[in-house]
C-alpha positions in Angstrom: -17.3 79.7 60.4 -14.2 77.9 61.5 -11.4 76.3 59.5 -10.0 73.0 60.9 -7.5 70.9 59.0 -8.7 67.4 58.2 -9.0 65.1 61.2 -5.8 63.4 62.2 -7.4 60.3 63.5 -9.2 59.4 60.3 -6.1 59.6 58.2 -4.0 57.8 60.8 -6.4 54.8 60.8 -6.3 54.6 57.1 -2.5 55.0 56.8 -1.9 52.6 59.6 0.0 54.8 62.2 -1.0 56.7 65.2 -1.4 60.4 64.2 0.7 63.3 62.9 1.9 64.5 66.4 0.7 68.0 67.1 -2.9 68.9 66.3 -3.5 71.7 63.8 -4.7 75.1 65.1 -8.3 76.2 64.7 -9.0 79.7 63.4 -12.2 81.5 64.2 -12.1 84.2 61.5 -15.3 86.0 62.6 -14.0 86.6 66.0 -10.6 87.9 64.6 -12.4 90.4 62.3 -14.6 91.6 65.1 -11.6 92.1 67.4 -9.8 94.0 64.7 -12.8 96.3 64.0 -13.1 97.1 67.7 -9.4 98.0 68.1 -9.7 100.3 65.0 -12.7 102.1 66.4 -11.0 102.6 69.8 -7.9 103.9 68.2 -9.7 106.4 66.0 -11.7 107.7 69.0 -8.5 108.2 71.0 -7.0 111.7 70.4 -3.3 111.3 69.6 -1.5 114.4 70.8 2.0 113.3 70.0 3.5 114.1 66.7 2.8 111.8 63.8 5.7 109.7 62.6 6.2 108.9 59.0 4.5 110.4 55.9 1.2 112.3 56.6 -2.1 111.2 55.3 -3.0 112.7 51.9 -5.3 115.8 52.3 -8.3 114.3 50.5 -8.4 111.2 52.7 -7.6 113.1 56.0 -11.2 114.4 56.2 -12.7 110.9 55.7 -10.6 109.5 58.5 -11.0 112.3 61.0 -14.8 111.9 60.8 -17.4 114.3 61.7 -15.3 116.4 64.0 -13.7 118.0 61.0 -16.9 119.0 59.2 -16.7 122.7 60.2 -13.2 123.0 58.8 -14.2 121.2 55.6 -16.9 123.8 54.9 -14.4 126.6 55.5 -11.1 126.1 53.7 -9.7 129.3 55.3 -9.4 127.4 58.7 -6.9 125.0 57.0 -4.4 127.8 56.2 -1.4 127.0 58.4 -0.4 130.5 59.5 -0.4 130.5 63.3 3.4 130.2 63.5 6.3 131.2 61.3 10.1 131.0 61.0 12.4 133.3 59.0 15.4 132.0 57.1 17.9 134.6 56.1 19.0 133.8 52.5 20.8 137.1 51.9 20.0 140.8 51.2 18.8 140.6 47.6 15.5 139.2 46.2 14.8 135.5 46.7 13.8 134.6 43.2 13.6 130.8 43.4 12.4 128.2 46.0 12.3 124.4 45.8 11.3 121.7 48.2 12.0 118.0 47.7 8.9 115.7 47.5 9.4 114.5 51.1 9.6 118.0 52.4 12.9 117.4 54.2 15.1 119.8 52.3 14.5 123.4 51.1 16.6 125.2 48.5 16.5 129.0 47.9 18.1 131.0 45.1 18.4 134.7 44.6 19.6 137.7 42.7 22.8 137.4 44.6 23.7 134.3 42.4 23.7 132.0 45.6 21.8 128.8 46.0 21.4 127.8 49.7 20.4 124.4 51.1 18.3 124.2 54.3 17.8 120.9 56.0 14.8 121.0 58.4 15.9 117.9 60.3 19.5 119.1 60.6 18.9 122.7 61.6 18.5 124.1 65.1 17.0 127.4 66.3 19.9 129.3 64.7 18.2 128.4 61.3 21.5 128.4 59.3 21.8 127.0 55.8 24.2 124.0 55.8 25.5 124.8 52.3 25.8 127.8 50.0 27.1 127.7 46.4 27.0 129.6 43.1 26.3 127.0 40.5 26.0 129.4 37.6 28.8 132.0 38.3 27.4 135.5 38.0 23.8 134.8 36.8 20.7 135.4 38.8 18.8 132.2 39.8 15.4 132.1 38.0 14.0 128.7 39.1 14.9 125.7 41.4 12.9 122.5 41.4 13.5 119.0 42.8 12.6 116.1 40.5 9.8 113.8 41.5 12.2 111.3 43.2 14.0 114.2 45.0 17.5 113.0 44.1 18.4 115.7 41.6 17.5 119.4 41.3 17.1 121.6 38.2 18.7 125.1 38.3 17.5 127.7 35.8 19.6 130.9 35.8 20.0 134.0 33.6 22.4 132.2 31.2 21.4 129.9 28.3 22.3 126.6 29.9 20.2 125.0 32.6 22.1 122.8 35.2 21.1 119.7 37.1 22.7 119.2 40.5 22.4 116.3 42.9 21.0 116.6 46.5 24.4 117.8 47.8 24.9 120.5 45.1 27.4 118.6 42.9 26.9 119.0 39.1 25.2 116.1 37.3 24.5 117.6 33.9 24.7 120.9 32.0 22.5 121.5 29.0 24.3 122.3 25.8 24.4 125.8 24.4 22.9 126.3 20.9 24.4 128.0 17.8 23.2 131.6 17.8 24.0 132.1 14.1 21.4 129.5 13.0 18.0 131.2 12.3 15.7 128.2 12.7 15.7 127.5 16.4 14.6 123.9 15.8 18.0 123.2 14.2 20.1 124.2 17.2 20.9 121.7 19.9 20.1 124.0 22.8 19.0 127.5 23.9 20.9 130.5 22.6 19.6 133.2 24.9 18.8 133.8 28.6 16.5 131.2 30.3 13.2 132.4 31.9 11.8 129.3 33.6 12.0 125.5 33.9 10.4 122.5 35.6 10.5 118.7 35.9 8.0 116.3 34.3 5.5 115.2 37.0 5.7 111.5 35.9 8.9 110.8 34.0 11.8 111.4 36.4 14.5 112.0 33.7 12.6 114.7 31.7 12.6 118.4 32.3 11.6 121.5 30.4 13.1 125.0 30.0 11.9 128.2 28.2 14.1 131.0 26.9 14.4 134.4 25.3 15.3 132.7 22.0 11.6 132.1 21.6 11.5 128.3 22.3 10.4 125.9 24.9 12.6 122.8 25.0 12.3 119.4 26.7 15.5 117.6 27.8 16.5 114.1 28.9 18.8 113.8 31.9 20.8 111.1 30.2 21.5 112.9 26.9 23.0 116.4 27.5 24.3 116.8 24.0 20.9 117.7 22.5 17.3 118.6 23.5 14.5 116.1 23.2 11.9 118.3 21.4 11.3 122.0 20.7 8.1 124.0 21.0 8.0 127.4 19.2 5.3 129.8 20.4 4.0 132.0 17.6 2.1 135.3 17.6 -1.2 135.8 15.5 1.0 137.0 12.6 3.2 133.9 12.9 6.2 135.7 14.3 8.2 134.3 17.2 7.3 135.4 20.7 9.2 134.9 23.9 7.8 132.5 26.5 8.3 133.9 30.1 7.0 130.9 32.0 6.2 127.2 31.4 4.7 124.2 33.2 3.5 120.7 32.7 0.0 119.6 33.4 -0.5 117.3 36.4 -0.6 114.2 34.2 2.4 115.4 32.2 0.5 115.2 28.8 0.3 118.9 28.2 2.9 121.7 28.1 1.7 125.2 28.8 3.7 128.5 28.2 2.8 132.1 29.0 4.2 134.5 26.4 5.3 138.1 26.2 2.5 139.0 23.8 -0.1 138.1 26.5 -1.0 134.7 25.0 -1.2 131.4 26.8 -0.2 128.5 24.5 -0.7 124.8 25.3 0.7 121.9 23.3 0.3 118.2 23.5 3.6 116.9 24.8 4.0 114.5 21.9 3.0 117.0 19.1 5.3 120.0 19.0 4.1 121.7 15.8 0.7 123.1 16.4 -0.8 124.3 19.7 -3.7 122.3 21.2 -5.1 125.3 23.0 -4.3 128.9 22.3 -5.7 131.9 24.1 -4.9 135.3 22.6 -4.8 138.3 24.9 -5.1 136.2 28.0 -3.1 139.0 29.6 -2.0 142.5 28.4 0.4 142.2 25.4 3.9 143.2 26.4 3.5 142.2 30.1 5.5 139.2 31.3 3.2 136.4 32.5 5.0 135.3 35.6 3.5 131.9 36.5 1.2 129.2 35.2 -0.1 126.6 37.6 -2.5 123.6 37.1 -4.9 122.6 39.8 -4.5 119.2 41.4 -7.6 117.8 39.6 -6.0 118.9 36.3 -9.0 120.8 34.9 -8.1 124.3 35.9 -5.1 126.5 35.0 -4.2 129.6 37.0 -2.2 132.4 35.4 -0.4 135.3 37.2 0.1 138.2 34.8 2.6 141.0 34.7 -0.5 143.2 34.2 -1.3 142.9 38.0 -4.0 140.2 37.4 -4.7 136.7 38.5 -6.9 134.6 36.2 -8.4 131.1 36.3 -9.0 129.1 33.1 -10.9 125.9 32.4 -8.9 123.7 30.0 -12.1 122.2 28.5 -13.3 125.7 27.5 -10.2 127.8 26.9 -11.8 130.8 25.1 -12.2 133.1 28.1 -11.2 133.0 31.8 -13.6 131.4 34.3 -12.6 134.1 36.9 -10.2 136.9 37.2 -9.1 139.5 39.7 -7.0 142.7 39.1 -5.1 145.1 41.2 -2.5 142.6 42.4 0.7 144.5 41.9 3.5 142.5 40.2 7.0 143.8 39.6 8.7 140.5 39.1 8.8 138.1 36.2 8.7 135.1 38.6 5.9 135.9 41.0 4.2 132.7 41.9 0.6 131.5 42.1 -0.3 128.0 43.4 -3.3 125.9 44.6 -3.8 124.7 48.1 -3.4 121.0 48.7 -7.2 120.5 49.0 -7.6 122.4 45.7 -10.1 124.9 47.2 -7.9 128.0 47.4 -5.6 129.9 45.1 -2.6 131.8 46.5 -0.4 134.5 45.1 1.9 137.2 46.3 1.9 141.0 45.7 4.8 143.4 45.1 5.5 146.8 46.7 8.0 149.5 46.1 10.5 150.3 48.8 9.0 151.8 52.0 5.5 151.8 50.4 3.7 149.2 52.6 3.9 145.5 53.0 4.0 142.7 50.5 1.0 140.3 51.1 0.2 136.7 50.5 -3.4 136.7 49.2 -5.8 133.7 49.2 -8.8 133.4 46.8 -11.6 130.9 46.9 -11.3 128.8 43.8 -15.0 128.8 43.0 -16.3 132.3 44.0 -12.8 133.9 43.5 -13.5 136.1 46.5 -10.4 137.3 48.5 -10.9 135.2 51.6 -7.7 135.8 53.5 -4.3 137.5 53.4 -1.1 137.4 55.3 1.1 140.5 55.8 4.5 139.0 55.1 7.1 141.8 55.2 7.9 145.3 54.1 9.1 144.0 50.6 7.6 142.2 47.6 6.4 138.6 47.9 7.9 136.8 45.0 7.8 133.1 45.4 5.3 130.9 47.3 5.0 127.2 47.7 2.3 125.2 49.6 3.7 121.8 50.2 1.0 119.1 50.2 2.7 116.7 52.5 4.0 119.2 55.1 1.0 121.5 54.8 3.4 124.5 55.2 3.7 127.6 53.1 7.1 128.8 52.0 7.5 132.4 50.8 10.4 134.1 49.2 10.6 137.9 49.5 12.2 140.9 47.8 14.5 141.6 50.8 16.3 138.3 51.0 14.1 136.4 53.4 12.5 133.0 53.2 9.5 132.7 55.5 7.9 129.4 56.4 4.3 129.4 57.8 3.1 126.4 59.7 0.5 125.3 62.2 1.6 123.0 65.1 -1.5 120.8 64.7 -2.3 120.9 61.0 1.3 120.8 59.7 3.7 117.9 59.8 7.5 117.8 60.2 9.3 120.6 58.2 9.7 123.7 60.3 8.4 121.9 63.4 11.5 119.8 63.5 14.0 122.7 63.8 12.1 125.1 66.1 12.2 122.6 69.0 16.0 122.1 68.8 18.0 124.5 71.0 21.1 126.2 69.6 24.2 124.2 69.9 26.6 125.8 72.4 29.9 126.9 71.0 32.8 125.0 72.5 35.0 127.2 74.7 38.5 126.3 75.8 38.3 125.0 79.3 40.1 127.3 81.8 42.6 125.6 84.1 41.3 125.3 87.6 44.7 124.5 89.1 48.2 125.9 88.5 50.2 123.1 86.9 54.0 123.2 86.8 55.1 122.3 83.3 58.8 121.6 82.6 60.0 123.4 79.5 61.0 120.2 77.6 57.5 118.7 78.1 56.0 121.3 75.8 55.6 120.2 72.2 57.5 123.2 70.8 60.7 122.1 72.6 60.4 118.4 72.0 62.8 116.9 69.5 61.1 115.6 66.5 61.2 111.8 66.0 63.1 110.9 62.8 60.5 109.5 60.5 62.3 108.5 57.3 65.0 110.0 55.1 62.7 110.6 52.2 60.3 112.7 54.3 63.3 114.6 55.7 64.7 115.3 52.3 61.3 116.6 51.1 61.2 118.9 54.1 64.8 120.1 53.5 63.9 120.8 49.9 61.2 123.2 51.0 63.5 124.9 53.5 65.0 128.0 51.8 68.2 127.9 53.8 68.9 124.2 53.5 67.9 123.9 49.9 70.2 126.7 48.7 73.1 125.1 46.8 76.5 126.4 48.0 79.0 128.0 45.7 81.5 125.5 44.4 85.3 126.2 44.9 87.1 127.9 42.1 90.0 126.2 40.4 92.4 127.9 37.9 92.4 131.7 37.1 88.6 132.0 37.1 85.4 130.1 36.2 81.8 130.9 35.6 82.2 134.6 35.8 84.1 134.4 39.1 87.8 135.0 39.6 90.0 132.8 41.9 92.7 134.7 43.7 93.2 138.4 44.6 89.6 139.3 45.4 86.4 138.2 43.7 85.8 141.1 41.4 86.8 141.8 37.8 88.4 145.1 38.7 90.8 143.6 41.2 91.8 141.0 38.6 92.6 143.7 36.0 94.6 145.7 38.6 96.6 142.6 39.5 97.5 142.0 35.8 98.5 145.6 35.3 100.8 145.3 38.3 102.4 142.1 36.9 103.0 143.6 33.4 106.8 144.5 33.2 107.0 145.8 29.6 107.7 149.4 29.2 105.6 151.1 26.5 106.6 154.6 27.6 108.1 155.7 24.2 106.0 154.2 21.4 108.4 155.4 18.5 111.3 153.5 20.0 109.2 150.5 20.6 108.3 150.3 16.9 111.9 151.1 15.7 113.2 148.2 17.7 111.9 145.9 15.0 113.3 148.0 12.0 116.7 146.2 11.6 115.1 142.8 11.6 112.4 143.9 9.1 115.0 145.2 6.6 117.2 142.1 6.8 114.4 139.6 6.8 111.5 141.1 4.7 108.4 138.9 5.0 105.4 140.8 3.7 105.8 143.7 1.3 109.3 143.4 -0.4 108.8 139.7 -1.6 105.4 140.7 -3.2 107.0 143.5 -5.3 110.0 141.4 -6.5 107.8 139.6 -8.9 
């Protein structure tokens, strides 16, 4: 079919003039579609070895586009694990207890038991792998959790104190949650947490909302724009109705549910808008008294994985929350923040294991989501594996360990950007002072130290003189008269010399005191003044 604009000649004859000038173009749409289809087929057949630019294709669509060549890998999710290469970032010497990656995967943050939060920029780093910023946002409190918001412009910092903080991308404070009144019994009536925080995370859809849970027995949601008070309070309760401490919390993928793992071994889930009664409540999900260290929802939103302090990993179906779908035990866990997470294609579940010092290696263990068989493991280091993140865009796995390392696992083919950007950059050379190749003759007054300073202005000079201790010392004023301000004028400057001088000047003779008194006897008898006149009356 072809589209041609109405004939120029016909209209021209009717209107009485000779045409519209240029003739309209003719489009053959069938030919254009055919040409476009062929180009697309040719491009998809061509193997592009160079690195992809821009955001990668989402995992679920990647298989459809790559066609049949990828069928073998689709059947076996283990082949998608990006572990052929790794880089190690040195956070410090103490446990890395928090990791966060922004949604684009450009910037990584790590926090630890050493109170530090370090910022790593993959695009800005070279092979030296140095953090570009390090700060202590919460003074002397261990960092419990770090997470970027869905837009990536702010970051939540949860530490061992009662107030969560929100920082911007560069580490400057945006907001600090208010502290509650610890003398009020009902926690719903306080404006904020009154005890140490355990965990926190951002809402997956609303960019201003985040959630924290604390040892005061509450889970609270907050709004970024109102730091004076929480939004809502959820109070986990035991079977007897007593308060229990939530050790971890998370939102469901659609943000409608709030889940908390508690110290009495229960997992309690609320509707986000109804904070009174739980929607799902599983008693004895884990051993009572053990800290459930992580809850994680699958990408399809139907499954919930829980990592227990009782060395177990369990999978739950939200639609049937009575008992776990699958579980595995014997995964040692010494930390209250050991992670578990789903792979980007939702087929694997990953968690870390803990070890005591010099008793083997901490491992990253992969389980098949359906069969729950242990399909793969990575020996990470000779310390516990605490945090793990599998970023869906980068397809890289970040691991935080008990000896202060952050390891990034990637595959040059299956991964995008991230660690691949910094390993190809060679270290920047330190600038050395250039040695003089020739002997130059320098006259003394050409050197800056001998040059006379140019007079700038009197004000600047006066300010400089004021700072100079010799010039700014006020001189002693001259003395006028016998003595002033504790100083004496003539005959030496001391008091003793003044007294000596006056003694020398005194000409009166007081050698015989009796004669000195009797000198006045005759005058006193002739001219009585004091005693005699008083007695005459």
